[in-house]
C-alpha positions in Angstrom: -21.9 -13.5 -9.8 -24.3 -14.7 -12.5 -27.5 -12.7 -12.1 -30.6 -14.9 -12.8 -34.2 -13.9 -13.4 -36.9 -16.4 -12.6 -40.0 -16.1 -14.9 -42.9 -17.8 -13.0 -43.2 -18.9 -9.4 -45.1 -22.1 -9.3 -43.5 -25.4 -8.3 -40.7 -25.1 -10.8 -39.9 -21.5 -10.1 -39.7 -22.3 -6.4 -37.4 -25.2 -7.3 -35.1 -22.9 -9.3 -34.9 -20.3 -6.5 -34.0 -23.1 -4.0 -31.4 -24.5 -6.4 -29.8 -21.0 -6.7 -29.2 -20.9 -3.0 -26.8 -23.8 -3.5 -24.9 -22.2 -6.4 -22.0 -20.1 -5.0 -21.4 -18.3 -8.3 -25.0 -17.4 -9.0 -27.8 -15.4 -7.5 -31.6 -15.0 -7.9 -32.0 -11.3 -8.9 -35.7 -11.1 -9.5 -38.9 -13.3 -9.8 -41.3 -12.3 -12.6 -44.9 -13.1 -12.0 -48.3 -12.6 -13.7 -49.8 -12.2 -10.2 -49.7 -9.2 -8.0 -46.1 -9.0 -6.8 -47.3 -8.2 -3.3 -49.1 -11.5 -3.2 -45.9 -13.6 -3.9 -43.7 -14.7 -1.0 -40.3 -15.9 -2.1 -37.2 -17.0 -0.2 -36.0 -13.4 -0.3 -35.8 -12.7 -4.1 -37.4 -9.4 -5.1 -40.6 -9.8 -7.2 -41.7 -7.8 -10.2 -44.7 -8.1 -12.6 -44.0 -9.7 -16.0 -45.1 -6.5 -17.6 -42.1 -4.7 -16.1 -39.5 -7.1 -17.6 -38.2 -4.4 -19.9 -36.8 -2.4 -16.9 -34.4 -5.3 -16.3 -32.8 -5.5 -19.7 -29.1 -5.3 -19.3 -29.3 -6.1 -15.6 -29.7 -9.9 -15.8 -27.3 -12.5 -17.3 -30.0 -15.1 -18.0 -33.7 -15.6 -17.3 -35.1 -19.1 -16.6 -38.6 -19.5 -18.0 -40.6 -21.7 -15.6 -44.0 -21.9 -17.3 -45.6 -25.0 -18.5 -45.1 -26.6 -21.9 -48.8 -27.0 -22.7 -49.7 -23.3 -22.8 -46.9 -21.1 -21.5 -43.5 -21.8 -23.0 -44.4 -21.6 -26.7 -45.2 -17.9 -26.2 -42.8 -17.2 -23.3 -39.8 -18.6 -25.1 -39.6 -16.2 -28.1 -41.0 -13.3 -26.2 -38.5 -13.4 -23.3 -35.6 -14.4 -25.6 -36.2 -11.1 -27.4 -35.1 -9.4 -24.2 -32.7 -11.8 -22.4 -30.6 -14.9 -22.6 -33.0 -17.7 -21.6 -33.3 -21.3 -20.4 -36.5 -23.4 -20.4 -37.6 -27.0 -19.8 -40.0 -27.4 -22.8 -40.9 -31.0 -22.8 -43.5 -31.6 -25.5 -41.2 -33.9 -27.5 -43.1 -33.8 -30.8 -43.1 -30.0 -30.8 -39.4 -29.5 -29.8 -38.2 -28.8 -33.4 -40.8 -26.1 -33.9 -40.1 -24.6 -30.5 -36.4 -24.6 -31.2 -37.0 -22.8 -34.5 -39.2 -20.1 -33.0 -36.8 -19.4 -30.1 -33.8 -19.5 -32.5 -35.4 -16.8 -34.7 -36.1 -14.6 -31.7 -32.6 -15.1 -30.3 -30.8 -14.3 -33.5 -32.9 -11.2 -34.1 -32.1 -9.9 -30.6 -28.5 -11.3 -30.4 -29.3 -13.3 -27.3 -28.7 -17.0 -26.5 -31.5 -19.5 -25.5 -31.2 -23.1 -24.3 -34.4 -25.1 -24.6 -35.7 -28.4 -23.2 -33.2 -28.5 -20.3 -35.0 -30.7 -17.8 -34.2 -34.3 -17.1 -36.3 -35.7 -20.0 -35.9 -34.1 -22.3 -32.5 -32.9 -21.1 -30.3 -35.3 -19.1 -31.9 -38.4 -20.5 -31.5 -37.0 -24.0 -27.7 -36.6 -23.4 -27.5 -40.2 -22.1 -29.4 -41.5 -25.1 -26.9 -39.9 -27.4 -23.9 -41.0 -25.3 -25.1 -44.6 -25.2 -25.6 -44.8 -28.9 -22.3 -43.1 -29.6 -20.4 -45.6 -27.4 -22.4 -48.7 -28.3 -23.6 -48.1 -31.9 -24.8 -51.7 -32.2 -27.7 -52.0 -29.8 -31.0 -50.4 -28.7 -32.0 -47.7 -26.2 -35.0 -48.0 -23.9 -36.3 -45.3 -21.5 -38.5 -46.1 -18.5 -40.3 -43.4 -16.5 -41.1 -43.6 -12.8 -42.0 -44.6 -10.3 -43.4 -41.2 -9.9 -46.3 -38.8 -10.1 -47.5 -37.8 -13.6 -48.9 -34.3 -13.2 -50.6 -34.4 -16.6 -52.3 -37.7 -15.9 -53.3 -36.6 -12.4 -55.0 -33.5 -13.9 -56.8 -35.6 -16.5 -58.4 -37.7 -13.6 -59.4 -34.6 -11.7 -61.4 -33.4 -14.7 -63.7 -36.5 -14.5 -67.1 -35.8 -13.1 -67.4 -36.8 -9.4 -63.6 -36.5 -8.7 -62.4 -34.1 -6.1 -58.7 -34.8 -6.2 -56.3 -37.4 -7.6 -52.7 -38.4 -8.1 -51.5 -40.9 -10.7 -48.2 -42.8 -10.5 -46.4 -44.1 -13.5 -44.6 -47.4 -12.5 -42.2 -49.3 -14.8 -43.0 -53.0 -15.2 -40.2 -54.7 -13.2 -40.1 -57.8 -15.4 -39.6 -55.7 -18.6 -36.9 -53.6 -17.0 -35.0 -56.7 -16.0 -35.3 -58.2 -19.4 -34.0 -55.1 -21.1 -31.0 -55.0 -18.7 -30.3 -58.6 -19.3 -30.5 -58.1 -23.1 -33.3 -60.6 -23.5 -35.9 -60.2 -26.3 -39.0 -58.6 -24.8 -42.1 -57.0 -26.3 -42.0 -53.2 -25.7 -45.4 -51.7 -25.7 -47.1 -49.1 -23.4 -48.7 -52.0 -21.5 -45.6 -54.1 -21.1 -43.4 -51.2 -20.1 -45.5 -49.1 -17.6 -48.4 -49.4 -15.2 -50.7 -46.6 -14.1 -51.6 -46.5 -10.4 -54.3 -44.0 -9.4 -55.4 -42.6 -6.0 -58.7 -40.9 -6.3 -60.8 -38.8 -3.9 -64.4 -38.9 -5.0 -67.4 -36.7 -4.1 -69.7 -38.1 -1.5 -72.3 -40.3 -3.3 -70.4 -40.3 -6.6 -70.7 -43.4 -8.8 -67.3 -45.0 -8.1 -67.7 -47.7 -10.8 -68.4 -45.0 -13.4 -65.3 -43.0 -12.3 -63.1 -46.1 -12.5 -64.4 -46.9 -16.0 -63.9 -43.4 -17.2 -60.2 -43.6 -16.0 -59.3 -47.0 -17.4 -61.0 -46.4 -20.7 -59.6 -42.9 -21.2 -57.8 -42.8 -24.6 -54.2 -41.5 -24.8 -53.9 -41.6 -21.1 -54.9 -45.0 -19.6 -56.6 -47.2 -22.2 -53.3 -48.7 -23.4 -52.0 -49.5 -19.9 -52.8 -51.8 -17.0 -54.4 -49.3 -14.7 -55.3 -49.7 -11.0 -57.7 -47.3 -9.4 -57.7 -46.8 -5.6 -60.4 -44.7 -3.9 -59.0 -42.9 -0.8 -60.1 -40.1 1.5 -58.8 -36.6 1.2 -56.8 -37.0 4.4 -55.0 -40.2 3.1 -54.2 -38.4 -0.2 -52.8 -35.4 1.6 -50.7 -37.4 4.1 -49.6 -40.5 2.1 -49.3 -38.9 -1.3 -47.9 -35.4 -0.7 -45.0 -34.2 -2.7 -44.1 -34.8 -6.4 -41.6 -37.7 -6.6 -40.4 -39.0 -9.9 -37.6 -40.8 -11.7 -36.7 -43.2 -14.4 -33.8 -44.7 -16.3 -32.2 -44.9 -19.7 -30.8 -48.3 -20.7 -28.5 -48.8 -23.7 -28.0 -52.5 -24.4 -25.6 -53.4 -27.2 -22.7 -55.5 -28.2 -19.0 -54.9 -29.0 -18.5 -58.3 -30.7 -20.4 -61.5 -31.4 -21.6 -62.9 -28.1 -20.1 -59.9 -26.1 -22.9 -57.9 -24.5 -22.6 -54.5 -22.9 -25.2 -52.4 -21.0 -25.2 -48.7 -19.9 -27.7 -47.6 -17.4 -28.5 -44.1 -16.2 -31.1 -43.8 -13.4 -32.8 -41.0 -11.4 -34.7 -41.5 -8.1 -36.2 -38.1 -7.2 -38.1 -37.0 -4.1 -39.0 -33.8 -5.8 -39.4 -33.5 -9.5 -39.6 -29.7 -9.6 -36.7 -29.2 -7.3 -34.5 -31.5 -9.3 -35.6 -30.0 -12.6 -34.9 -26.6 -11.1 -31.4 -27.8 -10.3 -30.8 -28.9 -13.9 -32.1 -25.5 -15.2 -29.7 -23.6 -12.9 -26.7 -25.6 -14.2 -27.9 -24.9 -17.8 -28.3 -21.2 -17.0 -24.6 -21.1 -15.9 -23.6 -22.6 -19.2 -25.8 -20.1 -21.1 -24.3 -17.1 -19.2 -20.8 -18.3 -20.0 -21.5 -18.9 -23.7 -23.3 -15.6 -24.0 -20.4 -13.8 -22.5 -18.2 -15.2 -25.3 -20.7 -13.8 -27.9 -22.7 -16.9 -28.9 -26.3 -16.2 -30.0 -29.2 -18.3 -31.2 -30.9 -21.3 -29.8 -29.1 -24.4 -28.4 -29.8 -27.5 -26.4 -27.9 -29.5 -23.8 -26.2 -31.4 -26.8 -24.3 -28.1 -27.4 -23.1 -27.6 -23.8 -19.9 -29.0 -22.3 -19.6 -30.5 -18.8 -17.1 -27.8 -18.0 -19.7 -25.1 -18.8 -22.3 -26.7 -16.5 -19.9 -26.9 -13.6 -19.1 -24.1 -11.2 -15.5 -25.4 -11.0 -12.6 -24.2 -13.1 -11.2 -26.4 -15.9 -8.0 -26.8 -13.9 -10.0 -28.0 -10.8 -12.0 -30.4 -13.0 -8.8 -31.9 -14.5 -7.2 -32.2 -11.1 -10.1 -33.8 -9.2 -12.6 -35.3 -11.6 -10.8 -36.6 -14.7 
């Protein structure tokens, strides 16, 4: 059995623990938390404080870091990799090279192995972008996100004065998606590719027009998109917008000869973003444990992992039933 530590027990950590219950060759050995361990209720996995990680060195095959990219993983990655083999879902695209370098330095110094950015984007979508371009070198790749909840954009709305709670959905523009799949020329801008749909619970007596204006004019988040703001009650938000669904698709449109068009599409439709991301991280953790057992060290990404390493099946079973 591959023994897995879970570092952090928010939505993603719970998703990882749930995913491990479906992995016959892996087990959740411990959850590390910054909270009081007695206050954390898991599915049955023992809980320890992050300050006690050192006591588990040599007892875990891999640790999955489940912190957020904005503030946690840049510090967690190198620190935990200095003790264990690790996996994370770091998703700040512009900072991935720097994060990779920092984790790689820590892993090489400690003779551990670390796989970064192993979610679905970056992660699975990254793999499909590379595969699409490798198979169809003449063409273009387009990525659409949603429909689904953007947690970062939802948080940005909640920080506006007068807002009690909010959820924001990123929705691909259907006409643009169709044009890309049909290999028609189409303008690709934030506004033509995605819409923002917001559901907002406001304080009683709040200036709704001012809140809506603050949302639609917010730079970097909403100003470049067609944004719809819907004011709803707390009960409606809780009942009709519970959960964290998401999804998206990668489309590679190209040609193999003059007048011969080809299209590759990879699509996700997710009821639970954190549960699916946790499932990707667990598969990545299996690959890391196998590579580390063979002596590999340093930092890697999903580009460096084979399908056989991600699968719980033997190579003989894969050849017999999946090839």
